[in-house]
Every structure is written in structure tokens, then in C-alpha cells.
N, C-alpha and C positions, 0 to 999 in steps of 0.2 A: 312909432308908438307901440308896435307889437311887442318888442322886447320888454318895455316897461310894464305893459299889461301882463305879460307872462310872469315877470318877476313879482309883481303885486299879487297875482293869483297864487304863486308858489308860497309867498310869505303868509298870506291869509290861510292857505291850506295847512301849512306847518303850525301856525299858531292854534288853529282849530284842533289839530291832532294832539298837540301838547296839552291843551285844555282838557281834552277827552282823557288823556293819559293821567292827568292829575285827579280827575273825578273818579275814574275807574280804580286808581290806587287807593283813594280814600274809601271808596265802597268796599274794597277788598279788606282793608284794615278794620273797618267797622263790622263787616260780616264775620271776620275772624274773631274779634273780641266778643261778639255776641255769643259765639259758640264757646269760647274758653271761659266766659264768665257765668256759664250755666250752673256750675257747682265747683267746689274745690278740687274735685277729681279731674276736671277738664282744664284747669288753669294752665298747665304746661303741656297741653296736647299739640305739639308742633306738627305732627303728621296731618291731623285734621285741619289745622289752621293753614298749612301749606296747600292742601287740597282745595279749601274754600277760596284762598287767594287766586289759585290757578283758574278756578271756575269763574271768578269775577273778572279776571283779566283775559279770558279766552278770546275776546273780541279784538285784542290788539294784534297787529300783523306779525309780530315775532314770537307770539305765544301759541305754539302748536298743540294739537291734541296729544302728540307723542311726548310732550313734556310731562314728566311724572315726578319731579322733585324740585326743591327750591334750594337756593344757595344759603349757606350758613350765616352770612353777614352781607351787608351792603358792599363791602370791599371785595367780596368773592363773586360778584355778578360778572358774567361773561356774555358774549353774543349768544352762545348756546343755552345759557341758563340766565335769563334776564330778570328773574324774580327772586327776591330774598325775603324770608319771613323769620322774625325773631319774636318769641313769646317770653313773657316774664311774669312772675307773681309779685305783686306789691303787698308788703306786709300790712296787717291791720293795726289798730291802735294798741293792741297788746301783742305779745310775741306768739300767742297760740292760734290766732286766726289769720286768714288771708283777707286783705282788704279789697283788692281789685286785681284784675287781669290787664296786662298790657300786650298789645300786638303791634309790631312795627313791620310794615310792608314797604319794600323798595322795589322799584321797577325801572328798568333801563330801556328807553325807547330806541328804535332804529333810526338811522339817518334817512330822511325821506328825500330831500332835494339837496344835493351838495353844492349849494350856491354861496358865494361870498356874502357875509353879513347875516346869514341865517344861523340859528343856534347849533345845528348838527344834532348830536345826541343829547339826551337829557335824562338824568337819573332823579326820580321822584321818590321821596321817602315820606310816608304818612304814618302817624302813631295814633292809636285809639286806645282808650282805657275805659273800663266799665267795672262797677262794683260786683263782686262775686255774690250771687243771689242766694246761696244756701247759708249765709251767715246771719 
């Protein structure tokens, strides 16, 4: 019975970790869009959005304090650079105003238990949008 109990424990641990990764990634996207939607001058502030995402994801095992940048896109994520942040401005109803800010955060989890049947690595992408407040 011990191997089955160990396998069950490993699967539950993996699922719990992946759920935490999804929640932390959503929080990172939400915090980033709250910053970028403060005014139209912050809408495309990629540097601050990346810093906020790194702060929100600092509890993940592969996000170290030495990490000081984010990947340019979800396709550019590597083991050394597991976070990607993309910011965008959404146009308003007329061509002269900004309607909203969009922040997309992607995170690639490490492989915890290399057991058959478990997911292995997971890349989570969450997108948050918020209306620009100075309009």
C-alpha cells in the first residue's frame, strides 16, 4: 500500500501547487492592470507591470529574488525566465481616448515530481483588463 499512498500524496501535492500557481498568476495580472489603469500615462508601463508580477509571484519555487526581468512573450519563457508580462492599451469609443488597459501574465511552473501520469510542467496565462481612470 505504501507506493500507492506515496503516489496519491504526490498527485495531491502537485494539484495543490498548480492551483496555487493559477491563483498567484491571476493576482499578478490583476495587480499589474490596477497599476497600468491609473492614468493614460501608465497604460504601457511594462517595467512596472513586470516588477509587480515578479513581486506577486515571488512565493513560487522558481522565481528567485535575483530575477529582475520578464520575458517578452509567453513563447519566450525559459527555465531561467519563467515569467512573461505583456501590456496593451485598448482604444476607447473614439480614436482620441484610451478605454482600458490590458495586462497578460504568463508563468511556467517547475516540474515537482517526475512521475508517470502527472502533468509535469504547466504554463498558466491570465489576462486582466481595467478601464483607464483618467478618462
